[in-house]
C-alpha positions in Angstrom: 0.0 0.0 0.0 2.9 2.3 0.8 4.5 1.6 -2.6 1.2 2.2 -4.3 0.8 5.6 -2.5 4.3 6.6 -3.5 3.6 5.6 -7.1 0.4 7.6 -7.1 2.2 10.7 -5.7 5.0 10.4 -8.2 3.1 9.6 -11.4 -0.4 11.0 -11.0 0.4 14.4 -9.6 1.9 16.3 -12.5 1.5 19.6 -10.7 3.8 18.5 -8.0 6.3 17.0 -10.5 6.3 20.3 -12.4 6.9 22.3 -9.2 9.8 20.1 -8.2 11.4 20.3 -11.6 11.0 24.0 -11.7 12.6 24.2 -8.2 15.6 22.2 -9.5 15.9 24.4 -12.6 15.6 27.6 -10.6 18.3 26.4 -8.2 20.7 25.6 -11.0 20.2 28.9 -12.7 20.6 30.9 -9.5 23.8 29.1 -8.6 25.3 30.4 -11.9 24.6 34.0 -11.0 27.2 36.3 -9.4 27.4 37.5 -5.8 26.5 41.2 -5.7 28.4 43.4 -3.2 27.0 46.8 -2.3 29.5 49.5 -1.4 33.1 49.9 -2.7 34.6 50.9 0.6 37.3 48.9 2.4 35.0 46.1 3.5 33.2 45.8 0.1 36.5 45.7 -1.8 37.8 43.2 0.6 34.8 41.0 -0.1 35.5 41.3 -3.8 39.2 40.3 -3.1 38.2 37.2 -1.2 35.6 36.1 -3.8 38.1 36.7 -6.6 40.7 34.6 -4.7 38.2 31.7 -4.6 37.2 32.1 -8.3 33.7 33.2 -7.4 31.9 35.5 -9.8 30.8 38.9 -8.4 29.8 42.4 -9.2 30.4 45.4 -7.0 28.0 48.3 -7.0 29.1 51.7 -5.6 26.8 54.8 -5.4 29.7 57.2 -5.5 31.7 58.4 -8.5 34.8 56.6 -7.2 35.7 53.8 -4.8 36.0 55.0 -1.2 33.8 57.9 -1.9 32.6 58.2 1.7 36.1 58.1 3.0 37.1 60.9 0.7 34.6 63.1 2.5 36.8 62.8 5.6 40.1 62.5 3.8 41.9 65.1 6.0 41.5 62.8 9.0 44.3 60.4 10.1 43.4 57.0 11.3 44.8 55.8 14.6 45.4 52.2 13.4 48.5 51.7 11.3 48.5 50.4 7.8 49.0 46.8 8.8 45.5 46.7 10.4 43.8 48.5 7.5 44.8 46.2 4.7 43.0 43.0 4.0 45.2 39.9 3.5 43.5 38.7 0.3 43.5 42.3 -1.0 47.3 42.5 -0.3 48.0 39.3 -2.2 46.2 40.7 -5.3 47.9 44.0 -5.0 51.4 42.5 -4.6 50.8 40.4 -7.7 50.1 43.5 -9.6 53.3 45.3 -8.6 51.7 47.5 -5.9 53.9 50.0 -4.0 53.2 48.9 -0.4 53.1 51.7 2.2 55.1 51.5 5.4 53.0 49.2 7.5 53.6 51.0 10.8 52.6 54.4 9.5 49.2 56.0 10.2 47.3 56.8 6.9 44.9 59.7 6.4 41.5 58.9 4.8 42.8 60.4 1.6 45.9 58.1 1.7 43.8 55.1 2.4 41.8 55.7 -0.7 44.7 56.7 -3.0 47.3 54.2 -1.9 45.1 51.2 -1.2 41.4 51.3 -2.3 42.0 52.8 -5.7 44.9 50.4 -6.7 42.8 47.5 -5.3 39.8 48.4 -7.5 42.1 48.4 -10.6 43.7 44.9 -10.2 42.6 42.6 -13.2 40.6 40.4 -10.9 38.3 43.2 -9.8 38.2 46.2 -12.2 35.9 44.6 -14.8 33.2 44.0 -12.1 33.1 47.4 -10.5 30.0 49.6 -11.3 30.5 53.2 -10.1 27.8 55.9 -9.8 25.3 53.1 -9.4 22.9 53.7 -6.6 21.0 50.7 -5.2 17.3 51.5 -4.8 16.0 48.2 -3.4 16.7 44.5 -3.1 14.2 41.6 -3.3 13.7 38.1 -4.6 12.7 37.7 -8.3 8.9 37.7 -8.6 8.6 36.8 -4.9 7.6 39.4 -2.3 8.5 39.3 1.4 5.4 37.3 2.4 6.0 34.3 0.0 7.9 31.4 1.4 7.5 28.6 -1.2 10.6 28.1 -3.3 12.0 31.4 -1.9 15.6 30.1 -1.5 15.7 28.8 -5.1 15.0 32.1 -6.9 17.6 34.8 -7.4 17.9 38.1 -5.7 17.1 41.2 -7.9 19.0 44.4 -7.1 17.2 47.5 -8.5 19.5 50.4 -9.2 19.8 53.8 -10.9 22.6 55.4 -12.8 22.3 58.9 -14.2 18.6 58.7 -14.1 18.4 55.3 -15.8 17.0 52.2 -14.2 19.0 48.9 -14.2 18.5 45.6 -12.4 21.0 42.9 -11.5 20.3 39.3 -10.6 22.4 37.6 -7.9 22.7 34.3 -6.1 23.8 36.1 -2.9 24.1 39.7 -1.7 26.7 41.2 0.6 25.5 44.6 1.9 28.7 46.6 2.8 27.1 50.0 2.3 28.0 51.2 5.8 26.3 54.0 7.9 28.3 57.1 6.7 26.0 59.8 5.4 23.1 58.8 7.7 24.0 60.7 10.9 22.1 60.8 14.2 20.5 64.1 15.0 21.6 66.5 17.6 18.5 66.0 19.8 19.1 63.6 22.7 16.0 61.6 21.9 17.5 60.5 18.6 14.4 61.6 16.7 14.8 63.8 13.6 12.6 66.9 14.0 11.6 69.3 11.3 13.2 72.3 12.9 16.6 70.6 12.9 16.2 69.5 9.3 15.4 73.1 8.3 18.8 74.3 9.6 20.9 71.9 7.5 22.9 74.8 5.9 24.1 75.8 9.4 24.8 72.3 10.8 27.6 69.9 9.8 27.3 66.3 10.7 30.8 64.8 10.9 34.3 66.3 11.1 34.7 69.3 8.8 38.0 70.3 7.4 38.2 73.3 9.7 41.8 74.3 9.1 41.6 74.2 5.3 38.4 74.0 3.2 36.0 75.1 5.9 38.2 77.7 7.6 36.2 80.8 6.6 32.9 79.1 7.5 34.0 78.8 11.2 36.4 81.7 11.6 35.3 84.2 14.3 32.0 82.4 14.7 30.1 81.1 17.8 30.2 77.4 17.3 28.5 74.6 19.2 30.1 71.1 19.0 27.6 68.4 20.1 29.0 65.0 21.2 31.1 63.4 23.9 33.2 61.0 21.8 36.6 61.2 20.1 35.2 62.7 16.9 33.8 65.6 18.9 37.2 66.0 20.6 39.0 66.1 17.3 36.7 68.8 16.1 37.3 70.8 19.3 41.1 70.5 18.9 40.9 71.8 15.3 38.6 74.7 16.4 41.2 75.6 19.1 43.9 75.8 16.5 41.6 78.0 14.3 41.0 80.2 17.3 44.8 81.0 17.5 44.4 82.7 14.1 40.9 84.0 14.6 40.6 84.9 18.3 36.9 86.0 18.1 36.0 82.3 17.5 33.9 81.1 20.4 33.7 77.3 21.1 30.9 75.6 23.0 31.1 71.9 23.9 27.7 70.4 24.5 27.7 67.1 26.4 25.0 64.8 27.8 27.5 63.4 30.3 27.2 64.4 34.0 30.9 65.3 34.1 33.3 66.5 31.4 36.1 64.5 33.0 34.4 61.3 31.8 35.3 62.3 28.2 39.0 62.4 28.9 39.5 58.7 29.1 42.5 57.1 30.7 45.0 59.8 29.6 48.5 58.8 30.6 47.1 55.4 32.0 45.6 54.5 28.6 47.0 51.3 27.1 47.0 53.1 23.8 49.4 56.0 24.2 48.0 58.1 21.4 44.4 57.8 22.6 45.6 58.8 26.1 47.3 61.8 24.6 44.1 62.9 23.0 42.4 62.9 26.4 45.2 64.9 27.9 45.1 67.5 25.1 41.3 68.1 25.5 41.8 68.1 29.3 44.3 70.9 29.0 42.1 72.8 26.6 39.2 72.8 29.0 41.5 73.8 31.9 42.8 76.7 29.9 39.3 77.8 29.2 39.7 77.6 25.5 36.3 75.9 25.3 33.1 76.6 27.2 31.8 73.2 28.4 28.1 72.9 28.9 27.1 69.7 30.6 24.8 67.9 31.2 22.8 69.5 28.4 20.3 67.2 26.7 19.0 68.9 23.6 15.3 68.6 23.1 14.8 71.0 20.2 17.1 72.8 17.6 15.4 75.8 16.0 16.1 79.0 14.2 15.9 82.3 16.2 16.5 85.9 15.5 20.0 85.6 16.9 20.9 82.4 15.0 20.5 78.8 16.2 18.7 78.2 19.5 19.0 75.0 21.5 16.3 74.1 24.0 17.6 71.8 26.7 16.0 69.9 29.5 16.3 72.7 32.0 17.9 75.6 30.0 18.4 77.1 26.6 21.3 78.4 24.4 20.9 81.0 21.7 23.0 83.1 19.4 24.9 80.1 17.9 26.2 80.7 14.4 27.2 77.2 13.4 26.8 73.6 14.9 29.0 70.6 14.4 27.2 67.4 15.4 29.3 64.4 16.3 26.7 62.0 17.6 27.5 59.0 15.4 25.6 57.4 12.5 22.8 54.8 12.1 22.1 52.3 9.4 19.6 52.9 6.6 17.5 49.7 6.0 15.2 51.2 3.3 16.9 49.2 0.5 16.3 45.9 2.2 12.7 46.3 3.3 11.6 43.4 1.0 14.1 41.0 2.5 13.6 38.9 5.7 16.1 40.3 8.2 16.9 39.9 11.9 17.9 43.3 13.4 18.4 44.0 17.1 15.9 46.5 18.3 18.3 48.6 20.4 21.7 48.6 18.6 20.1 48.2 15.1 22.9 45.7 14.4 22.7 42.2 13.1 20.8 40.6 15.9 23.3 37.9 16.7 26.0 40.5 17.0 24.2 42.7 19.5 25.5 41.1 22.7 29.0 41.0 21.3 29.2 44.7 20.4 26.9 46.5 22.8 28.8 49.8 23.6 27.2 49.7 27.1 29.4 46.7 27.7 32.1 46.6 25.1 34.9 48.8 23.7 36.4 48.0 20.3 39.1 46.1 22.1 36.7 43.6 23.8 34.6 42.7 20.8 35.5 39.1 20.0 36.0 37.9 16.4 32.9 36.6 14.5 32.0 35.5 11.0 29.4 34.0 8.7 27.5 32.1 11.4 26.8 35.3 13.4 26.0 37.3 10.3 23.4 35.0 8.8 20.0 36.4 8.1 16.6 34.7 7.8 17.0 35.6 4.1 19.3 32.9 2.9 22.6 34.1 1.3 22.0 37.7 2.3 24.6 39.3 4.6 25.0 42.7 6.2 28.7 43.3 6.9 31.0 46.0 7.9 29.9 49.1 9.9 26.3 48.5 8.9 26.4 45.1 10.6 27.1 47.0 13.9 24.2 49.3 13.5 24.5 52.3 15.9 27.3 50.7 17.9 30.6 52.6 17.5 32.8 49.6 18.3 33.5 48.6 14.7 37.0 48.0 13.4 38.1 47.7 9.8 40.0 44.6 10.6 36.8 43.0 12.0 35.0 43.8 8.7 37.8 42.0 6.8 37.4 38.9 8.9 33.6 39.0 8.4 33.9 39.0 4.6 36.6 36.4 4.6 34.3 34.1 6.4 31.2 34.9 4.3 33.2 34.4 1.0 34.4 31.1 2.3 30.9 30.0 3.1 29.5 31.1 -0.3 32.3 29.2 -1.9 31.4 26.0 -0.1 34.4 26.0 2.2 32.5 25.5 5.5 35.6 24.7 7.5 37.3 28.0 6.5 34.0 29.9 7.2 33.9 28.6 10.7 37.5 29.2 11.5 38.2 32.6 12.9 41.5 34.2 11.8 41.4 37.7 13.2 44.6 38.7 14.9 44.6 41.9 16.9 46.7 43.1 19.9 45.1 42.7 23.3 44.2 46.4 23.5 42.3 46.3 20.2 43.0 48.5 17.2 40.9 51.6 17.4 40.8 54.2 14.6 41.4 57.7 15.6 40.4 60.8 13.6 43.7 62.7 13.5 43.7 65.8 11.5 46.8 65.7 9.3 47.4 69.4 9.8 47.5 69.1 13.5 50.6 70.2 15.3 50.4 67.2 17.6 52.8 64.3 17.0 50.1 61.8 18.0 46.6 60.9 16.9 43.9 63.4 17.9 40.6 61.5 17.9 38.2 58.7 17.9 38.2 55.1 18.9 36.4 52.7 16.7 34.9 55.1 14.2 
């Protein structure tokens, strides 16, 4: 009777047979498609290098006009971590084979140098250059002819990446997608609630989110102005140090440092006790600057509203207000933009907005960049099979991301997509015990050591 039932199911149900045959066909076609990488920054290009090393087909989509476009926007900043921790191993192998002039591995590169001496040469090696699509903005990602609600046969149909270039639409099909688009360009607001309000948005021409080139390109914008710097991290400190240098030449410049912390001393870090000497020096420099009254510290001040007034920008706080501000520089971090992946099934932590499995490993309330343990494909898996969020975007709002960690992520993911499960599970990240933080050091600074931020 069992054999008879099996026979009936196999021979007399053509609809089921057709469905199974279609599934097999779809699966074979999908496997022949490339992996699509989104974002041609350090982690996206490292993903390309690892896939190329394993003879896996890929295409790399970058919204900017050049690789490392986001990094070029802060090209005047010097990293804290030396070259040896900023170069992916697979990428180095490809570069060396092409006759690359390797930089001194113990030197600290600026963002500009990172792009010009590493990312641009990497994007031009023969294994990568034919597959890089610049000025190609990804609009959305989904499954072919299958919306988010449909489960049947979902894993066997390809991804479709919808994009736009110079106003023209183009789509790409892929067997897997690696989202390395990062968080840069999607800043947090100045208000303490983290909510974007219309008043703040209306003042965009007077607010800079990030670290402006104060001593060069933006010098006249800030000279002899009353400037409010919002943020308690190393990016804010770097900004303050540059403004102090500007004040030496333009003494009417007034600097306000707005913090949510109860005590400004909490922003100084370990100073001379810091295991990372340059980071400790940064704390000491800002400490001296405050002691010498070069900056007016306002803390705790939790901004509830940013609005325009007759005297300039007005900040409404929890118990007080500030007015007459000419310019604001906001260093409150960035957040991921998930709009392009709304039609995919994802698992995102509700507080950090990181890949959910990473949240307990990277939570900044518990961890610094030096205490985040290595992780790979297993932790990065999404409910949407063969879709991965990597790099800074995988960390969501957590500021503990390291470039070297991103390289390990894509090495593991590339191994898994190549069928090398042992390599995917093996963790190969090698960092010193104190971690390798990146510090935003302005290359024009008179200081011999780095001047800012851990883990940015």
